C-alpha positions, 0 to 999 in steps of 0.5 A: 500500500503506497498511500492512505488518506490521513484523518483530520487531526481534530474532530469536533462533535456536538453530541452531548446526550446523543442516544447510544447507537447513533451514527455520528461520523464516517471514516473514509480512506483509500488504497492506491492499488484499489485494494479494500481497506478496513477500519479500527479504533483504539484507545489508550490504556485506562481510557473509556471507549466512547465509539466503535467503527464498522470495519468495512464501511467506516461508520462510527457509532456512539457506544458510551454517553458523552458528558462535556462537564466530565470529559470535554476532549477524547483521544482515539487512535484511528487505523486503516489497513489493506490487510498487509499494511496498517496506518494509524493516527491519533485523533483528538475529538472535542465535545461541545456543550449542551444545556443539561445542567441546572443552576446551583446556589453555593454556600447555602443556607443563607441567613442574614441579620439586618437592623430594623433601622436599615435605610430602604434601598440598602444592600443586605446580602449577595447570593451566588449560583453557578451553572456548569454549562457554557454559553447561554446555558451557563448564564444566570439571572436572579428574581424573587417569588411573590415580588409584590408581597415582598419587602425586598428586591434583587439585582437580576445579574449580580444577585444582590438582595436589597430592601425595597425602596420606600419600605422599612423593617419593624422588629415589633411587627415582624421579626423574620422574613423568608425571601425565596430567590430563583436562579434561572439559566439562559436556556439551550438545546438538549436532545433537540429541544430548547430547555431552561433550568432553574433553582430556588433557595430561601434567604432568612432575614432576621430583623434586629431590634433597636431602641426606637419604641417607647414603653407601654403599660400592660393590662390597662385600665387599672382599678384598685380598691381600699376597704374599710379594714385595709391596713396602712402600708398594704399593697393595693395593686401593681402596674406593669410596663414593658419596653416596646423594643422587645429584642433589647429591652431597657429596664423600667422605672415607675413614679407617681406624677400626681393625684396621690395627695400623699396617700399612696406610693409606688415601688420604683422598680416593681410598680406596686402601689401601696396605701400609706394612710389608714382608710378612715384618714382618706378624704376622697372616695375615688383617687385618680393616680397618674403613673409614669413608666420610663426607660433607663438606658445603660448609662442611666439616662431616661430615653423614653417614657409613657403614662397611665391612669390608676383609679383607686376607690375607697369602698365599704367592707361587705360584712353584713348579709341581707336579713329578713324581719317580721313584725317582731324583729328578725324572722326566718319563717313566715306562715299564712292560711288562705283559700285555694284559687285566689284571683290572679294579681292578689297580694298576700296581705297576711305576710308582713316581710321586710328585708334589710342589708346594713352595708353601704353602696354596692354591698347593700344591693341584692336580688330577691326571688322565690325558690319552689314550685315555679310560676305560682307566685311573684315576689316584688321588688326583685332588686333591693338597695338597703331595705324594702317591704316584700310583697308576694303576688298571685301569678297563677290561680289555677296552680293554687289547688287544694286537691294538689297541694294542701301546703305550699312551701317556698324559700324566699332568697336574698342574694347580693348582686355585685359583691365577690362574697355573694352573701345571702339569706333565706326565709321559709314561706309556708302557705296552708290552703283551705278547700272550696267547692271548685270541682264537678263530680266526674264519672269514670266513663262518659257512657256505660254499657250493660246486659241483663237476661230478660228472665231476670227477676225484679230488683236485679242489679244491672250495672254500677256507675262511679263518679268522684268529686275531689273536693273535701267534706260535704262538697266531695259527696256524690248523689246519683239519679237517673232520668230519660224515656228509657229509665222507667223500669230502672232505679239507682242507689243514690250513694252507691251508684248501682242501677237495678230493675224496678221490683215489678219490672218484667223484661221482655226482649221480644217487646223491647231489647234496648234501653238507654237513659242518663245518669246524673252525679251531683254534689251538695252545691248542685254541681253535676255531670252526666253519663249515658247508660245503654242496657241490652235485654238478652233474649232467653228461649221462652217461646215455643214454635207455633203453627197457624193451626194444629190440624192443616189440610194440604193438596199435593200434586205428585212432583210438587212439594207442600210447605208448612211453617211455624213461627217462634216469637223469641227475639234472637237466634238461635232461639227463634230458628225452627227445625222441622221433622216428621214424627209419625206417618203411616206408612213411614216411607212415603214423605220427606221433609226439609229440616230448614224450610219445612217443605214436604215432598214424596219420596223420589221413587213415587211418580204416580198414584199407582205406586201409592195404591201399591203402598197403601190400601187407603183408596182416597189418597189422604194421609194424616202426618204428624209434623214437629217444629223445634227451636234451637234454643237451650233448653229447646222447645217444640210443638206438633201439628197434624197435616192432612195431605190429599195426593193427586196427579196433575190435571189433564188441562195444561196451561197457566189457568189450570195450574192456577186453579190447582194451586188455589184449590185449598184457598178459594178466596185467593182465586176469587180475588185474582178473578175480580182483579182481571175483570176490573182491568178489562172494564178499565181498558173498555172505558179508555177505548170508548172515550178515545173513539168519542173524542175522535168522532166529535172532532170529525162530526161523523160517526165512523166505524172503527173498521169496515164490517163485512157481514157474511151469511152464517151457515146454520150448524147443528148446536152441540154443547161440550163441557169438560170439568177438571178431573182428578183421578182418584183410586177406584 
C-alpha cells in the first residue's frame, strides 16, 4: 500500500446526550492499488471507549454517553489497513456543550441579620449560583417569588438582595422574613429541544431590634380598691410596663406624677402601689393616680417614657348579709292560711316581710326571688338597695289547688348582686290552703254499657256507675239519679251508684231489647255531670214454635212439594230458628221433609198414584202426618201439628189457568180475588177505548166505524154443547 488518506487531526462533535447507537461520523480512506481497506479504533490504556467503527464501511457509532462537564476532549487512535499494511493516527475529538445542567446556589443556607433601622434601598446580602454549562446555558439571572408581597428586591445579574425602596423593617411587627430567590439559566438545546433550568433557595432575614419604641403599660385600665379594714402600708395593686423594643429591652422605672395627695406610693422598680394612710384618714372616695413608666438606658439616662391612669376607690367592707324581719324583729319563717284559687294579681296581705342589708353602696344591693314550685307566685321588688317591704303576688290561680297541694312551701332568697362574697339569706314561706267547692263530680266513663237476661227477676242489679268529686267534706259527696224515656223500669242507689230493675219490672226482649237513659252525679252545691247508660235485654228461649193451626189440610200434586211453617216469637237466634221433622206417618216411607224450610215432598221413587195404591190400601189418597217444629234454643222447645195431605196427579188441562186453579184449590178466596182483579182491568181498558173513539168522532162530526164490517151469511150448524170439568183421578 503506497498511500492512505490521513484523518483530520481534530474532530469536533456536538453530541452531548446523543442516544447510544447513533451514527455520528464516517471514516473514509483509500488504497492506491484499489485494494479494500478496513477500519479500527483504539484507545489508550485506562481510557473509556466512547465509539466503535464498522470495519468495512467506516461508520462510527456512539457506544458510551458523552458528558462535556466530565470529559470535554477524547483521544482515539484511528487505523486503516489493506490487510498487509496498517496506518494509524491519533485523533483528538472535542465535545461541545449542551444545556443539561441546572443552576446551583453555593454556600447555602443563607441567613442574614439586618437592623430594623436599615435605610430602604440598602444592600443586605449577595447570593451566588453557578451553572456548569457554557454559553447561554451557563448564564444566570436572579428574581424573587411573590415580588409584590415582598419587602425586598434583587439585582437580576449580580444577585444582590436589597430592601425595597420606600419600605422599612419593624422588629415589633415582624421579626423574620423568608425571601425565596430563583436562579434561572439562559436556556439551550438538549436532545433537540430548547430547555431552561432553574433553582430556588430561601434567604432568612432576621430583623434586629433597636431602641426606637417607647414603653407601654400592660393590662390597662387599672382599678384598685381600699376597704374599710385595709391596713396602712398594704399593697393595693401593681402596674406593669414593658419596653416596646422587645429584642433589647431597657429596664423600667415607675413614679407617681400626681393625684396621690400623699396617700399612696409606688415601688420604683416593681410598680406596686401601696396605701400609706389608714382608710378612715382618706378624704376622697375615688383617687385618680397618674403613673409614669420610663426607660433607663445603660448609662442611666431616661430615653423614653409613657403614662397611665390608676383609679383607686375607697369602698365599704361587705360584712353584713341581707336579713329578713317580721313584725317582731328578725324572722326566718313566715306562715299564712288562705283559700285555694285566689284571683290572679292578689297580694298576700297576711305576710308582713321586710328585708334589710346594713352595708353601704354596692354591698347593700341584692336580688330577691322565690325558690319552689315555679310560676305560682311573684315576689316584688326583685332588686333591693338597703331595705324594702316584700310583697308576694298571685301569678297563677289555677296552680293554687287544694286537691294538689294542701301546703305550699317556698324559700324566699336574698342574694347580693355585685359583691365577690355573694352573701345571702333565706326565709321559709309556708302557705296552708283551705278547700272550696271548685270541682264537678266526674264519672269514670262518659257512657256505660250493660246486659241483663230478660228472665231476670225484679230488683236485679244491672250495672254500677262511679263518679268522684275531689273536693273535701260535704262538697266531695256524690248523689246519683237517673232520668230519660228509657229509665222507667230502672232505679239507682243514690250513694252507691248501682242501677237495678224496678221490683215489678218484667223484661221482655221480644217487646223491647234496648234501653238507654242518663245518669246524673251531683254534689251538695248542685254541681253535676252526666253519663249515658245503654242496657241490652238478652233474649232467653221462652217461646215455643207455633203453627197457624194444629190440624192443616194440604193438596199435593205428585212432583210438587207442600210447605208448612211455624213461627217462634223469641227475639234472637238461635232461639227463634225452627227445625222441622216428621214424627209419625203411616206408612213411614212415603214423605220427606226439609229440616230448614219445612217443605214436604214424596219420596223420589213415587211418580204416580199407582205406586201409592201399591203402598197403601187407603183408596182416597189422604194421609194424616204428624209434623214437629223445634227451636234451637237451650233448653229447646217444640210443638206438633197434624197435616192432612190429599195426593193427586196433575190435571189433564195444561196451561197457566189450570195450574192456577190447582194451586188455589185449598184457598178459594185467593182465586176469587185474582178473578175480580182481571175483570176490573178489562172494564178499565173498555172505558179508555170508548172515550178515545168519542173524542175522535166529535172532532170529525161523523160517526165512523172503527173498521169496515163485512157481514157474511152464517151457515146454520147443528148446536152441540161440550163441557169438560177438571178431573182428578182418584183410586177406584
